[in-house]
Structures are given as structure tokens and as C-alpha cells.
C-alpha positions as CSV (number, residue, x, y, z in Angstrom):
1,M,-71.2,90.6,21.0
2,S,-70.1,91.9,17.6
3,F,-67.6,89.1,17.1
4,E,-70.2,86.4,17.9
5,G,-72.6,88.1,15.6
6,G,-70.0,88.1,12.8
7,S,-69.4,84.4,13.3
8,L,-73.1,83.6,13.2
9,I,-73.6,85.6,10.0
10,G,-70.6,83.8,8.4
11,G,-71.9,80.4,9.4
12,S,-75.3,81.1,8.1
13,A,-73.9,82.2,4.7
14,S,-71.9,78.9,4.4
15,T,-75.0,76.9,5.3
16,L,-77.1,78.8,2.8
17,E,-74.4,78.3,0.1
18,L,-74.3,74.5,0.7
19,Q,-78.1,74.3,0.7
20,W,-78.1,76.2,-2.7
21,V,-75.6,73.7,-4.1
22,L,-77.6,70.8,-3.0
23,R,-80.8,72.2,-4.4
24,V,-79.1,72.9,-7.8
25,L,-77.7,69.3,-7.9
26,W,-81.2,67.9,-7.1
27,R,-82.8,70.1,-9.7
28,R,-80.3,69.2,-12.3
29,R,-80.1,65.6,-11.2
30,L,-80.8,64.2,-14.7
31,L,-77.8,66.1,-16.1
32,V,-75.7,65.1,-13.1
33,G,-76.7,61.5,-13.5
34,A,-76.1,61.5,-17.2
35,I,-72.5,63.0,-17.0
36,F,-71.6,60.8,-14.0
37,G,-72.9,57.7,-15.6
38,A,-71.2,58.5,-18.9
39,V,-67.8,58.9,-17.2
40,V,-68.2,55.7,-15.1
41,L,-69.5,53.8,-18.1
42,A,-66.6,55.0,-20.3
43,V,-64.0,54.1,-17.6
44,G,-65.7,50.8,-17.1
45,A,-65.7,50.0,-20.8
46,Y,-62.0,50.9,-21.0
47,T,-61.3,48.7,-18.0
48,A,-63.3,45.8,-19.4
49,F,-61.9,45.9,-23.0
50,A,-58.4,47.3,-22.5
51,T,-55.5,44.9,-23.1
52,P,-53.8,44.1,-19.8
53,L,-50.2,45.1,-19.4
54,Y,-47.8,43.2,-17.2
55,E,-44.6,44.7,-15.7
56,A,-41.5,42.6,-15.0
57,T,-38.7,44.2,-12.9
58,S,-35.0,43.3,-12.3
59,L,-32.6,45.0,-9.9
60,L,-28.9,45.4,-10.7
61,L,-26.1,46.2,-8.3
62,V,-23.3,48.4,-9.7
63,K,-20.0,47.6,-7.9
64,I,-16.6,49.3,-8.1
65,G,-14.9,46.6,-10.3
66,R,-11.9,46.2,-12.5
67,E,-13.7,48.2,-15.3
68,Y,-13.1,51.3,-13.3
69,V,-9.5,50.6,-12.5
70,Y,-7.1,52.4,-14.9
71,Q,-4.0,50.6,-16.0
72,T,-1.5,52.7,-18.0
73,E,-0.1,50.8,-21.0
74,V,2.9,53.1,-21.5
75,G,5.3,55.0,-19.3
76,E,6.6,54.1,-15.9
77,G,3.2,53.9,-14.3
78,G,2.7,51.6,-11.4
79,G,-0.4,49.8,-10.3
80,G,-4.0,50.5,-11.2
81,Q,-5.8,53.6,-10.0
82,I,-9.5,54.0,-9.5
83,M,-10.8,56.4,-12.1
84,P,-12.0,59.8,-10.6
85,R,-15.7,59.4,-11.2
86,G,-18.6,60.0,-8.9
87,R,-21.3,57.5,-7.9
88,E,-23.9,59.4,-9.9
89,T,-21.7,59.5,-13.0
90,L,-21.1,55.8,-12.8
91,I,-24.8,54.9,-12.4
92,N,-25.8,57.2,-15.2
93,S,-23.2,55.7,-17.5
94,E,-24.6,52.2,-16.9
95,I,-28.1,53.5,-17.4
96,Q,-27.2,55.0,-20.8
97,I,-25.5,51.7,-21.8
98,L,-28.6,49.8,-20.7
99,R,-31.0,52.0,-22.6
100,S,-28.9,52.2,-25.7
101,A,-30.6,51.4,-29.0
102,E,-28.0,48.7,-29.8
103,V,-28.7,46.7,-26.7
104,V,-32.5,47.0,-27.1
105,K,-32.3,46.1,-30.8
106,G,-30.3,43.0,-29.9
107,V,-33.1,41.8,-27.6
108,V,-35.7,42.5,-30.3
109,E,-33.7,40.6,-32.9
110,E,-33.1,37.6,-30.6
111,M,-36.7,37.3,-29.3
112,G,-38.4,38.3,-32.6
113,V,-41.1,40.9,-33.2
114,E,-43.7,38.1,-33.5
115,M,-43.1,37.1,-29.8
116,L,-42.7,40.6,-28.4
117,Y,-45.5,42.4,-30.3
118,P,-47.7,39.9,-32.2
119,S,-50.2,42.6,-33.3
120,L,-47.3,44.6,-34.8
121,A,-46.1,41.6,-36.7
122,V,-49.6,40.9,-38.1
123,D,-50.2,44.5,-39.1
124,P,-46.7,46.0,-39.8
125,P,-46.4,49.8,-40.5
126,V,-46.0,50.8,-44.1
127,G,-42.7,52.4,-45.1
128,Q,-40.9,51.7,-41.8
129,P,-38.6,48.9,-40.8
130,L,-40.5,46.5,-38.6
131,E,-37.6,45.9,-36.2
132,S,-37.0,49.6,-35.8
133,V,-40.6,50.2,-34.9
134,A,-40.5,47.3,-32.4
135,T,-37.3,48.7,-30.9
136,A,-38.9,52.1,-30.5
137,R,-42.0,50.5,-28.8
138,F,-39.7,48.5,-26.5
139,M,-37.8,51.6,-25.4
140,L,-41.1,53.4,-24.8
141,N,-42.3,50.6,-22.5
142,L,-38.9,50.3,-20.8
143,T,-38.1,52.1,-17.6
144,V,-34.6,52.3,-16.2
145,R,-33.8,54.4,-13.2
146,A,-31.4,54.5,-10.3
147,V,-32.7,53.6,-6.8
148,E,-32.3,56.6,-4.5
149,D,-29.4,56.4,-2.0
150,A,-28.2,53.0,-3.4
151,D,-25.9,51.7,-6.1
152,V,-28.8,49.8,-7.6
153,I,-30.5,50.2,-11.0
154,R,-34.2,49.2,-11.4
155,V,-35.1,47.9,-14.9
156,S,-38.8,47.5,-15.7
157,L,-40.6,46.5,-18.9
158,R,-44.3,46.4,-19.7
159,N,-45.8,44.0,-22.2
160,T,-49.0,42.1,-22.8
161,D,-47.5,38.7,-22.1
162,P,-46.1,38.2,-18.6
163,Q,-43.7,35.3,-19.6
164,V,-42.4,37.3,-22.6
165,T,-42.0,40.4,-20.4
166,A,-39.8,38.5,-17.8
167,R,-37.7,36.9,-20.5
168,A,-37.2,40.2,-22.3
169,V,-36.0,41.9,-19.2
170,N,-33.5,39.1,-18.3
171,L,-32.3,39.0,-21.9
172,L,-31.9,42.8,-21.8
173,V,-29.7,42.5,-18.7
174,D,-27.5,39.8,-20.3
175,R,-27.1,42.0,-23.4
176,F,-26.4,45.0,-21.2
177,K,-23.6,43.1,-19.4
178,E,-22.0,42.1,-22.8
179,K,-22.2,45.7,-24.0
180,H,-20.8,46.9,-20.7
181,L,-17.8,44.7,-21.0
182,E,-17.4,45.6,-24.6
183,A,-17.5,49.3,-23.7
184,F,-15.0,49.1,-20.9
185,G,-12.8,46.6,-22.6
186,D,-10.1,47.2,-25.2
187,V,-9.3,44.3,-27.6
188,Q,-6.5,46.3,-29.3
189,A,-4.7,46.7,-25.9
190,M,-4.0,43.0,-25.8
191,G,-2.0,43.0,-29.1
192,F,-0.2,46.2,-28.0
193,L,0.8,44.7,-24.6
194,E,1.9,41.4,-26.3
195,E,4.1,43.5,-28.7
196,K,5.5,45.5,-25.8
197,A,6.2,42.3,-23.8
198,T,8.0,40.7,-26.7
199,Q,10.1,43.9,-27.3
200,A,11.0,44.1,-23.6
201,S,12.0,40.5,-23.6
202,E,14.3,41.0,-26.6
203,E,15.8,44.2,-25.1
204,L,16.5,42.3,-21.8
205,R,18.2,39.5,-23.7
206,V,20.5,41.9,-25.6
207,A,21.4,43.7,-22.3
208,E,22.2,40.4,-20.5
209,A,24.3,39.2,-23.5
210,A,26.3,42.5,-23.4
211,L,26.9,42.0,-19.6
212,L,27.9,38.4,-20.0
213,E,30.3,39.3,-22.8
214,F,31.9,42.0,-20.6
215,Q,32.2,39.5,-17.7
216,A,33.8,36.9,-20.0
217,K,36.5,39.4,-20.9
218,H,36.9,40.6,-17.3
219,P,36.1,37.6,-15.0
220,Q,36.8,39.6,-11.9
221,F,33.5,41.5,-12.4
222,S,31.6,38.3,-11.9
223,L,32.6,38.3,-8.3
224,D,31.6,40.5,-5.4
225,N,34.3,42.8,-3.7
226,K,36.4,42.6,-6.9
227,D,38.5,45.5,-5.7
228,E,39.5,43.8,-2.5
229,L,40.1,40.5,-4.3
230,L,42.5,42.2,-6.9
231,L,44.5,44.0,-4.2
232,R,44.8,40.8,-2.1
233,E,45.9,38.8,-5.2
234,H,48.4,41.6,-6.0
235,T,50.0,41.4,-2.6
236,E,50.1,37.6,-2.7
237,L,51.8,37.6,-6.1
238,E,54.4,40.1,-5.0
239,T,55.2,37.8,-2.0
240,A,55.4,34.7,-4.1
241,L,57.6,36.5,-6.7
242,R,60.1,37.5,-4.0
243,D,60.2,33.9,-2.7
244,V,60.9,32.5,-6.2
245,E,63.7,35.1,-6.8
246,N,65.3,34.1,-3.5
247,Q,65.1,30.4,-4.5
248,I,66.7,31.2,-7.8
249,V,69.6,33.0,-6.1
250,A,70.1,30.0,-3.7
251,A,70.1,27.5,-6.6
252,R,72.7,29.4,-8.5
253,Q,74.9,29.5,-5.4
254,R,74.5,25.8,-4.9
255,S,75.5,25.1,-8.5
256,L,78.7,27.1,-8.1
257,T,79.9,25.8,-4.7
258,S,78.9,22.1,-4.9
259,G,80.9,19.7,-7.1
260,P,80.0,16.3,-8.5
261,P,79.2,13.9,-5.7
262,V,82.0,11.3,-6.9
263,P,85.4,12.0,-5.3
264,S,86.3,8.3,-5.3
265,A,86.1,8.2,-9.1
266,Q,88.4,11.2,-9.4
267,E,90.9,9.5,-7.1
268,E,90.7,6.3,-9.2
269,L,91.3,8.4,-12.3
270,L,94.4,9.9,-10.7
271,R,95.7,6.5,-9.7
272,L,95.2,5.1,-13.2
273,R,97.0,8.0,-14.8
274,L,100.0,7.5,-12.5
275,Q,100.0,3.8,-13.3
276,E,99.9,4.6,-17.0
277,R,103.1,6.7,-16.7
278,K,104.9,4.0,-14.8
279,L,104.0,1.4,-17.5
280,L,105.2,3.7,-20.3
281,N,108.6,3.8,-18.6
282,T,108.9,0.1,-18.9
283,H,106.6,-0.9,-21.7
284,N,105.7,0.2,-25.2
285,E,102.6,2.2,-25.9
286,D,101.0,-0.7,-27.8
287,S,101.6,-3.1,-25.1
288,R,98.7,-4.9,-23.7
289,Q,99.1,-3.6,-20.1
290,V,99.2,0.0,-21.3
291,E,96.1,-0.5,-23.4
292,N,94.2,-2.1,-20.4
293,V,95.1,0.9,-18.2
294,R,94.1,3.4,-20.8
295,H,90.8,1.5,-21.3
296,E,90.1,1.8,-17.6
297,I,91.0,5.5,-17.7
298,A,88.5,6.0,-20.5
299,L,85.8,4.3,-18.5
300,V,86.4,6.4,-15.4
301,E,86.5,9.7,-17.5
302,K,83.2,8.7,-19.1
303,F,81.7,8.1,-15.7
304,L,82.9,11.4,-14.4
305,A,81.6,13.2,-17.5
306,T,78.2,11.6,-17.1
307,E,78.1,12.5,-13.5
308,A,79.1,16.1,-14.2
309,N,76.4,16.4,-16.9
310,N,73.8,15.0,-14.5
311,H,74.9,17.4,-11.8
312,T,74.7,20.4,-14.2
313,G,71.4,19.2,-15.5
314,R,69.8,18.9,-12.1
315,H,70.8,22.4,-11.2
316,G,69.7,23.7,-14.6
317,E,66.3,22.0,-14.4
318,E,65.7,23.5,-11.0
319,L,66.7,26.9,-12.3
320,G,64.5,26.5,-15.3
321,I,61.5,25.6,-13.2
322,L,62.1,28.5,-10.9
323,S,62.6,30.9,-13.8
324,T,59.4,29.7,-15.5
325,R,57.5,30.2,-12.3
326,R,59.0,33.6,-11.9
327,E,57.9,34.7,-15.4
328,G,54.4,33.4,-14.8
329,L,54.2,35.4,-11.6
330,R,55.5,38.5,-13.3
331,E,53.0,38.1,-16.2
332,R,50.1,37.6,-13.7
333,L,51.3,40.6,-11.6
334,A,51.5,42.7,-14.8
335,T,47.9,41.7,-15.6
336,I,46.7,42.5,-12.1
337,D,48.5,45.9,-12.4
338,G,46.7,46.5,-15.7
339,Q,43.4,45.6,-14.2
340,L,43.9,47.8,-11.2
341,G,44.8,50.6,-13.5
342,S,41.8,50.2,-15.7
343,L,39.5,49.3,-12.8
344,P,37.8,52.7,-12.5
345,A,36.8,52.8,-16.2
346,L,35.9,49.1,-16.3
347,S,33.8,49.5,-13.1
348,A,31.9,52.4,-14.7
349,R,31.2,50.3,-17.7
350,F,30.2,47.3,-15.6
351,R,27.8,49.5,-13.6
352,E,26.4,50.9,-16.8
353,L,25.7,47.4,-18.2
354,Q,24.3,46.3,-14.9
355,R,21.9,49.3,-14.7
356,A,20.8,48.5,-18.3
357,V,20.0,44.9,-17.3
358,D,18.1,46.0,-14.2
359,A,16.1,48.6,-16.2
360,K,15.3,46.2,-19.0
361,E,14.3,43.5,-16.4
362,S,12.1,45.9,-14.6
363,S,10.5,47.0,-17.9
364,Y,10.0,43.4,-18.8
365,K,8.3,42.5,-15.5
366,R,6.0,45.5,-15.8
367,S,5.0,44.5,-19.3
368,M,4.4,40.9,-18.3
369,T,2.3,42.1,-15.3
370,R,0.2,44.3,-17.5
371,L,-0.1,41.5,-20.1
372,E,-1.2,38.9,-17.6
373,S,-3.7,41.4,-16.1
374,A,-5.1,42.1,-19.6
375,R,-5.3,38.3,-20.3
376,T,-7.1,37.7,-17.1
377,S,-9.5,40.6,-17.8
378,A,-10.1,39.2,-21.3
379,E,-10.8,35.8,-19.9
380,M,-13.2,37.3,-17.4
381,D,-14.9,39.1,-20.2
382,K,-15.4,35.9,-22.1
383,Q,-17.1,34.5,-19.0
384,K,-19.1,37.7,-18.6
385,L,-17.7,38.5,-15.2
386,A,-18.5,42.1,-14.7
387,N,-19.0,44.5,-11.8
388,I,-22.8,44.2,-12.5
389,S,-24.6,41.8,-10.2
390,V,-28.2,40.8,-10.7
391,I,-29.7,40.9,-7.2
392,Q,-33.2,40.3,-8.5
393,P,-33.9,38.7,-11.8
394,A,-37.2,39.4,-13.6
395,Y,-40.1,37.0,-12.9
396,A,-43.3,36.6,-14.7
397,P,-45.8,39.0,-12.9
398,L,-49.1,37.4,-11.7
399,E,-51.2,40.6,-11.8
400,P,-51.3,43.2,-14.6
401,V,-50.3,46.8,-13.8
402,S,-52.8,48.2,-16.3
403,P,-55.8,48.4,-16.2
404,R,-56.6,48.4,-12.5
405,P,-60.3,48.0,-11.9
406,M,-60.6,49.4,-8.4
407,L,-58.3,52.3,-9.1
408,N,-60.1,53.1,-12.3
409,L,-63.5,52.9,-10.4
410,V,-62.3,55.4,-7.8
411,V,-60.9,57.7,-10.4
412,A,-64.2,57.4,-12.4
413,V,-66.3,58.3,-9.4
414,I,-64.1,61.2,-8.5
415,V,-63.8,62.6,-12.0
416,G,-67.4,61.8,-13.0
417,G,-68.8,63.4,-9.8
418,G,-66.6,66.5,-10.3
419,L,-67.6,66.9,-13.9
420,A,-71.3,66.4,-13.2
421,A,-71.4,68.8,-10.3
422,G,-69.4,71.4,-12.2
423,A,-71.6,71.1,-15.2
424,A,-74.8,71.5,-13.1
425,L,-73.5,74.5,-11.2
426,A,-72.3,76.1,-14.4
427,M,-75.6,75.7,-16.1
428,E,-77.4,77.1,-13.1
429,R,-75.2,80.2,-13.1
430,L,-75.8,80.7,-16.8
431,D,-79.6,80.0,-16.8
432,P,-81.3,83.5,-16.6
433,T,-84.5,82.0,-15.3
434,S,-83.0,80.5,-12.2
């Protein structure tokens, strides 16, 4: 029973309070109507006479592109590595570039203050640069923010002209991409890499020239398995030298044992000498018969001498050829022995020169790879190919974003009603006669 009575008493108090409020509002209806009407009238006048503002929006997608790939220009670094940056850091970096005063000022200069803010151009501020004021107003009306849970940047601008607004946003995005490439690019790196590539090419040329000079002095190092080839040649030379020495011994023996191949001529000479003695017994020395025999003896002796010389010459020529061949083999064998003796030191020098060529060639290839990458990146910069993609360009808006008549009316009713009711209740509380 007591609980129900308490509820009834509470409900009666609330009803009485509401009735009191309604009576106060009715009694103060002129004040309430005046305040409410003033607020609604003021908001209506603002809505009717306020300059409409249009908002154009563009959406940009930030991708992981070549700008975030780090390429070392010095040292022995290999390929590119993605820079250790978080998504939020990358997005904030792009937002700061987009909102930078230089980018905004470039848009203002290109479009002109007269197009962006005609009223400002007609009545410029005194003592302040017109473009600086226009840039500040542009940045005040510019909204750049990251879309939540996406690699997207939303760029919005408000202006009184819808066409100008859309054009300004699109131009801002173009200038932003140029500034982005300029910020992440490095013009000086191109000259540095070209210098490094030229230096690496010259060092490679010098190393190759040193290796070729060494191989010219030591031709065996131009071949593979040079150790085996030298040992094989040494064995073959020793075998050939033994064969030549055996041939020389055999030739000498033949020259000693074999006589001139003309025994009939020697018999004829012996017969003529016997005939000469017989004639001397019966004839004088100046007789014709004796002279004829002596003439024939001289002819036979000459023939025998010629044959003897020819025989000796043939054996001498053979021995000379064999001796010359033996000396050539000995010289070549001595050369091979010298090469085998100096092979460890020469091999070490050859490996050193070869390593130098390999190192310089590797350095040259790395330099050329970096240079080509830099040239490609520079060409892409010229064509404005960046990791920023415009997924929605700005279009001229059809409806203004400010003022909004219906929203302003609702706000005026709520605010006006609240102010009017509050003022009426306050005066009722303060009035001593009530």
C-alpha cells in the first residue's frame, strides 16, 4: 500500500510540474513568441542571404610504390628494400605534403586570386600580400584526412563557385603528385650514379688490360687445366728428345760404316793407274797415250771426289737437321721446366688478376643496374607516374553544402524553442508577484 501511495504521489508531482510549465508558457506567450520568432527570423535571414558554399571531393589511393623502396648508392648493397614505415606514417606524410603551403600556393598562383576569390581580389587587404591571404583562405577551406581502415586520402575544398571548386581540387592533386615525386626523388643521385658507373667501367677496363697482358706473356694461362697441359707437353717433349738423340746416333754410325756408293769407279781408277805404269815403261811421259790415260784418271778421281762430297754432305745435312731439332726440343723443354717451376707464383698472380676482373665486373654491373633504375625512375617522374592513384576525381557539386535550409529550420526551431522556454521560465522564477 505504501509503495503504491508513493508512486501516486510522485506521478501527481510530475503532472503538477508539467501543468505549471504549460501555464507559465501560456502566460508568457508574448515573450516566448518574440524570442522564438526572432531566432527563426534570424536563421531564415541568414539562410536567405548567406553565400552558398559548394564542396568538391577527390579520393586518392596511396600504394606501396617505388618511392618507398630504398636503393643504396654506395657499398655492396643488393636489391631494394622497403623502408620500415607504418601505414599511418606513410598516410600522414602524404597528407602533410598535400597540405603544404607550397602546393597550395602553386594552385592559387596558377588559377589566380580573381577566379578563386573574386571578392578578395576586388577588395584586397591593406598591408598583406594578396596571394598569401588567398593561400591562407584556401587552406582554411581545405580538408584533407585519411579514410579510416583504408589507404585512401579524402581531399575536400569549399568555394562559392562549384566549377572553380572542382578544378581547384583536381589541380591541387596534380600539384601534390609533382611535389610528392620531387620530395621522394633525388636529382643529384643521377649524376652521382653516372660518375660511379663511369669510374667502375674504367676500373674494369684497367683490370682486364692487366689480365690480358699477363696472358700474353704467359699464354698457358689462357687455357683451362694449364697444369695438366704443361705436364703432358713436358712428357711428350722428353719422349721426342730421346727419339731425336737415337736418330742422331744411328746417323753417325751410318756415316762411319757406309762408303760412297761407286765401287765400279774405284775399280776403273785402279785399272787406269795400272795402265799408266805400263805405258811409262814403254813410252815417254809426254807421249799422247800417257796423257790420254792421265786425263781419264783425272776424270775418274774428280767423279769419286764429287761422290764422296755428296755422300758426306747427305749425312751432314741429316745430322744438322736432327741436331737443330734436338736443340729446339731442349729449349722448349727448358721453357716448360721454367714454367712448371714458376707455376705456383704465376698461378697466384693469375688468380689475383682474375679476382680483380671479377670484382670490377661485379661492381660495374651493380653500378649500371642502379643507374638504369635511377634513369627509369627519373623517366617515370617526368611522366608523373607515382604511387598515388586518383580513384575519384573532383566533380562540380550540384547542391551547396552551406547553407542548408531544412537543417537550418530544424536547428532554428529547436534553438528558438529552447531559448524562448528558458527565458519564460527564468522570468517566472525571478518575478516576485508570480
